[in-house]
C-alpha distance (Angstrom), angle and dihedral (degrees) to the residues before:
residue distance angle dihedral
M1 . . .
T2 3.79 . .
A3 3.86 133.4 .
S4 3.79 129.9 -152.0
A5 3.86 136.0 171.2
D6 3.69 136.3 -157.7
R7 3.89 134.5 175.7
E8 3.79 91.4 -71.4
T9 3.73 111.7 19.0
V10 3.78 145.8 40.1
T11 3.86 112.4 -148.6
Y12 3.74 129.5 -162.4
T13 3.90 114.6 -168.4
A14 3.79 127.6 -169.2
K15 3.75 123.5 -170.1
F16 3.79 114.8 -165.3
L17 3.76 149.1 146.7
A18 3.77 118.3 -90.4
D19 3.87 91.8 -110.4
N20 3.82 88.5 57.5
V21 3.81 98.4 53.6
E22 3.81 96.4 111.0
S23 3.76 94.5 51.9
A24 3.80 93.0 43.9
V25 3.90 91.0 52.5
N26 3.83 85.8 46.0
N27 3.84 89.2 55.7
L28 3.70 93.0 47.6
S29 3.79 91.3 50.5
D30 3.72 90.4 50.5
A31 3.84 91.2 53.4
V32 3.80 88.7 55.0
T33 3.71 104.6 33.7
G34 3.79 107.1 24.3
Q35 3.79 107.3 42.6
V36 3.72 113.9 158.5
F37 3.82 111.1 -169.4
H38 3.77 104.0 -159.8
P39 3.86 110.9 -161.0
W40 3.80 90.9 -128.5
E41 3.78 92.9 50.1
V42 3.74 90.6 49.2
A43 3.86 89.7 49.2
A44 3.84 90.4 52.9
A45 3.86 93.3 48.6
K46 3.83 89.3 49.9
A47 3.82 90.4 50.5
N48 3.80 89.7 53.8
M49 3.70 92.1 49.1
Q50 3.76 92.7 52.5
A51 3.73 94.3 44.1
G52 3.84 97.4 78.4
P53 3.70 146.2 7.3
P54 3.89 110.2 -59.9
L55 3.78 94.6 -146.9
S56 3.85 138.5 37.6
P57 3.85 115.3 -121.9
E58 3.85 89.4 -100.1
G59 3.85 88.0 47.6
A60 3.81 90.2 52.0
V61 3.78 90.7 51.6
L62 3.80 93.6 50.8
D63 3.85 89.1 46.0
A64 3.69 90.7 55.0
L65 3.78 94.3 45.2
H66 3.85 89.2 51.7
S67 3.76 91.8 50.5
G68 3.91 90.5 49.8
A69 3.67 92.6 44.4
F70 3.76 102.4 44.6
R71 3.86 106.0 15.5
T72 3.83 97.4 -162.0
T73 3.86 126.5 12.0
L74 3.95 103.3 32.8
G75 3.85 88.3 12.3
R76 3.83 92.6 70.8
S77 3.82 110.7 105.7
A78 3.81 121.2 -91.2
A79 3.84 87.5 -138.0
T80 3.71 129.0 53.9
P81 3.83 110.2 -109.8
A82 3.81 110.1 -112.5
H83 3.81 91.7 -121.5
K84 3.81 90.7 57.0
V85 3.74 98.2 49.0
G86 3.84 92.8 81.7
S87 3.81 92.5 61.7
I88 3.85 92.9 59.1
T89 3.83 112.2 102.6
S90 3.78 138.3 170.3
E91 3.75 86.6 -95.2
T92 3.80 94.1 52.8
L93 3.85 89.7 55.2
E94 3.86 92.8 44.7
A95 3.92 90.2 52.6
F96 3.77 90.6 47.3
T97 3.76 95.1 50.8
A98 3.73 92.7 43.8
A99 3.69 93.3 53.4
N100 3.80 100.1 43.2
F101 3.90 108.5 26.1
T102 3.79 92.9 79.0
A103 3.88 128.6 139.3
G104 3.90 93.3 -105.0
N105 3.74 90.4 48.9
I106 3.86 100.4 52.7
S107 3.74 132.1 75.3
V108 3.82 128.7 -173.3
V109 3.75 122.4 -154.1
G110 3.75 128.2 179.0
S111 3.85 136.6 178.5
G112 3.69 126.6 -155.9
I113 3.80 92.8 22.7
D114 3.79 126.8 100.6
H115 3.90 109.7 -105.1
A116 3.69 96.9 -130.4
T117 3.82 90.6 50.6
L118 3.82 90.8 51.1
V119 3.80 90.4 48.0
D120 3.84 92.6 52.2
L121 3.81 91.4 47.2
C122 3.76 92.0 50.4
E123 3.79 94.0 48.1
D124 3.77 86.6 53.1
T125 3.72 100.9 45.5
F126 3.82 104.8 27.6
G127 3.86 92.9 53.0
E128 3.81 92.2 109.9
V129 3.77 93.6 60.1
A130 3.76 110.9 117.9
A131 3.76 116.6 -111.6
G132 3.73 117.1 -113.4
D133 3.75 142.9 123.8
D134 3.80 125.4 -112.6
V135 3.80 112.9 -50.7
P136 3.76 108.0 -103.5
A137 3.77 113.7 -118.4
D138 3.74 136.7 -178.5
A139 3.81 113.8 -99.6
A140 3.87 114.4 -103.1
I141 3.82 109.5 -119.4
Y142 3.70 121.3 -164.2
Y143 3.78 113.1 -133.4
G144 3.75 107.7 161.5
G145 3.85 123.2 169.2
F146 3.78 91.7 105.9
E147 3.72 129.3 125.2
S148 3.83 127.5 -163.1
R149 3.80 136.5 177.5
V150 3.84 126.5 -159.1
D151 3.70 114.1 -165.4
A152 3.79 113.0 -148.3
A153 3.80 136.8 165.9
G154 3.70 119.7 -89.1
D155 3.93 140.3 60.0
H156 3.72 96.9 -89.6
V157 3.77 138.4 89.7
L158 3.90 133.0 -150.9
F159 3.78 113.5 -165.5
G160 3.80 119.7 -170.1
I161 3.93 126.0 -163.6
A162 3.83 115.2 -173.3
Y163 3.77 137.2 -178.6
E164 3.79 136.3 -175.4
G165 3.75 108.2 -74.5
A166 3.81 131.2 -175.4
A167 3.82 129.6 -74.6
A168 3.75 120.8 -118.1
G169 3.80 109.6 -81.8
A170 3.85 93.3 13.2
P171 3.88 114.1 142.8
N172 3.79 91.9 -112.6
A173 3.84 94.2 41.9
A174 3.87 92.0 106.3
A175 3.70 94.8 45.7
V176 3.85 92.1 51.8
A177 3.83 89.6 48.9
V178 3.86 87.6 54.2
L179 3.80 90.2 47.4
S180 3.85 90.3 52.0
E181 3.85 87.7 54.0
V182 3.87 89.0 49.6
L183 3.91 87.5 54.7
G184 3.95 91.7 42.4
A185 3.70 124.3 100.1
E186 3.81 106.5 -164.2
K187 3.77 121.0 148.2
A188 3.81 110.7 -90.3
T189 3.83 90.7 -144.3
K190 3.75 134.6 24.2
W191 3.87 93.9 -108.1
G192 3.82 96.8 26.7
S193 3.82 126.1 109.7
S194 3.75 120.9 -111.9
N195 3.81 113.1 -65.8
N196 3.84 99.7 -100.2
A197 3.81 89.2 179.6
N198 3.70 83.7 78.5
K199 3.78 108.4 88.4
L200 3.76 98.9 -138.1
A201 3.75 91.9 44.8
A202 3.75 92.3 50.7
A203 3.80 91.8 49.3
A204 3.83 92.4 48.9
T205 3.74 95.1 47.5
A206 3.81 93.3 48.0
A207 3.81 88.1 53.6
G208 3.80 95.5 47.8
G209 3.77 99.1 -99.3
S210 3.78 143.7 86.5
V211 3.87 136.0 -128.5
T212 3.80 135.4 -152.4
S213 3.75 126.6 -176.2
F214 3.82 130.8 -139.9
N215 3.79 136.2 -165.1
Q216 3.78 119.2 -168.9
S217 3.87 118.5 -178.1
Y218 3.85 123.1 -170.0
S219 3.72 133.1 -179.3
D220 3.82 95.3 -80.1
A221 3.84 107.3 8.6
G222 3.70 145.5 23.0
L223 3.76 143.6 -150.4
V224 3.80 127.1 -148.2
G225 3.74 132.2 174.7
V226 3.80 148.0 98.9
I227 3.80 140.0 -79.8
V228 3.73 119.1 -145.2
S229 3.80 119.3 -155.4
A230 3.85 123.1 -166.5
P231 3.75 142.7 141.9
A232 3.71 110.8 -86.7
D233 3.80 95.2 -107.2
A234 3.84 90.6 53.6
A235 3.82 97.4 40.2
G236 3.69 98.0 96.0
A237 3.71 95.4 51.1
A238 3.80 95.5 41.0
V239 3.81 92.2 49.5
A240 3.81 92.6 48.7
A241 3.77 93.0 47.6
V242 3.82 93.5 49.5
S243 3.84 92.3 43.9
S244 3.86 90.3 53.5
A245 3.73 90.5 49.4
L246 3.71 93.7 45.0
A247 3.83 90.9 53.2
G248 3.76 88.3 53.0
V249 3.84 93.6 53.1
L250 3.70 92.3 46.9
G251 3.76 91.5 46.4
G252 3.84 89.6 57.7
D253 3.84 106.1 -82.3
I254 3.80 91.7 141.1
T255 3.79 127.0 125.0
P256 3.80 131.7 -158.6
D257 3.79 85.7 -112.4
D258 3.74 92.1 55.8
V259 3.76 89.8 51.8
S260 3.81 95.4 46.7
K261 3.86 90.9 51.2
A262 3.77 94.4 46.9
K263 3.85 93.0 47.6
N264 3.85 90.2 50.8
K265 3.75 93.0 50.4
L266 3.75 92.8 46.4
A267 3.77 92.4 48.7
V268 3.83 92.5 48.8
S269 3.73 90.8 53.0
L270 3.90 91.8 50.9
F271 3.78 91.6 48.3
E272 3.91 90.0 50.4
T273 3.76 91.9 51.1
S274 3.87 110.5 128.8
A275 3.70 123.0 -121.5
A276 3.83 90.8 -110.4
D277 3.78 91.2 49.7
A278 3.82 90.5 45.4
N279 3.75 90.7 55.0
A280 3.83 92.8 49.4
L281 3.76 90.3 49.2
L282 3.79 90.3 52.9
A283 3.75 93.8 44.4
S284 3.78 93.1 51.2
Q285 3.82 92.1 47.2
L286 3.87 89.1 51.2
L287 3.87 90.0 57.3
S288 3.85 96.3 38.9
T289 3.89 107.6 35.0
K290 3.89 102.7 11.9
T291 3.92 84.3 -139.5
P292 3.76 107.5 81.1
A293 3.76 121.9 -167.7
T294 3.87 127.1 -152.8
A295 3.72 120.1 -125.2
D296 3.70 89.3 -102.6
E297 3.80 92.2 53.1
L298 3.90 89.7 48.6
A299 3.79 89.5 51.0
A300 3.74 89.0 51.5
A301 3.73 90.6 52.4
V302 3.82 89.9 50.2
S303 3.77 89.0 50.0
A304 3.80 91.4 56.0
V305 3.80 93.2 54.1
T306 3.87 112.5 112.4
V307 3.81 131.4 -156.6
T308 3.79 88.9 -104.8
D309 3.78 90.7 54.8
V310 3.87 90.4 53.4
L311 3.78 91.9 46.0
D312 3.84 91.8 50.2
A313 3.90 88.0 47.0
A314 3.79 90.4 51.2
A315 3.80 91.9 48.8
A316 3.86 91.0 49.8
V317 3.76 93.3 45.6
G318 3.90 92.4 46.8
A319 3.79 89.9 49.9
S320 3.90 92.0 66.5
S321 3.79 121.4 84.5
P322 3.79 109.5 -97.2
T323 3.82 121.6 -119.9
V324 3.78 117.1 -145.2
A325 3.80 131.3 -161.8
A326 3.85 130.7 174.5
Y327 3.74 127.0 -165.6
G328 3.77 133.5 -172.8
N329 3.70 127.5 17.5
V330 3.71 90.8 9.3
A331 3.76 95.7 173.1
Y332 3.85 82.7 85.4
A333 3.75 96.7 44.0
P334 3.81 117.0 101.3
Y335 3.89 122.7 -125.0
A336 3.71 119.4 -113.4
D337 3.88 95.1 -108.6
E338 3.89 89.3 52.4
I339 3.76 91.2 64.7
G340 3.84 98.7 38.1
L341 3.79 100.5 -99.7
C-alpha cells in the first residue's frame, strides 16, 4: 500500500490479488479510521522530510507559480517548509485526520472488483468513519500578475509562465487540456527528437533550450502554462523566443492540424492510463466534481473538442494576468517586463 498527497487530496492505494481483497480493504480502512501516530514514528518521518530537498526543480517552479497565481488556498506550498516541520506533532496529525477524514470527504474506487462486493466490504470496514459532509474550504481565486525568482546552485535556468486554466469538470476543461497539448513539446516517439512542428518547441530549440507544458485542474480553479529549460547563458534568448511563440498561440495562431495532433496525443495518454492512475483519477473527481468520468469518457470529451473551442480557450487563458517564476541561476533569467509579460 502506498500514500500520496497533492494540494487537494490524500490518496491511499492498495494493489493486491483478487483473493486478498478483504485484507486489502481492511488495510485501507485502518489507514483512514485507525491511525496511530506514535511519537517516534512522527519523529522519524520529520527527520526524513528535513534530510533532503522537498521538491524537484520543476516542482519548485510549479510551487512558485501556484503561490503567485492563487496566493492562499491553492497557493500554499505542496511541501512543508523545513522551518515548519518541527512544529508537527502526533496531536497535529490526529487533529487533521479527525477534521478531514469524514464520510462526506472520502471516496473509495476499485478496479477488477465487483461493485456490490466493494460496497459491502466498505460498509463493513469503514463503519467507524465519522459522519460529516465535505470540509468547507475557501474558494480558490486566480490573481496572477506576480513574479518570483528562486536562486539555486547550478548553471541552468527553469522559467515558468502560467495563466488561469479551467477547473475540473468545467465546460471548457477539455478544450484547455487540448490547448495545453498544443503548447507542449514532448517527444512524439520514444526515440524521436523533440517535435519541432510545435511552435513553442521550435522556438525553444532554435534558442538553445526546451519547453514543456502543464495543465493542472482543481475543484474550483486551474493553472495552465509552460516551463522553459535552458543553460544559463541561453536562458534569456530561450525564454524570449518561447514567450513570443506563446503570445502568438494564445492570440489565435492555432491551426486545425495543431488541434488534431494535440487531441491525438491527449487521447493516447488517456487510453494508456494505468489501472492505479485511473482509480486515482476517478477518486479525485468524486471529491471535486461529484460526477466522475472514466478515461474513455474523458477521451470522448477530448474527441468532441473543435478548433473553435481551442481558440476560445486560448483567448480566455490569454486574457488572464500571467504569473512568472524563475529557478536556478536566476542572474541569467529575464524579468517579465523584459519579455513583454
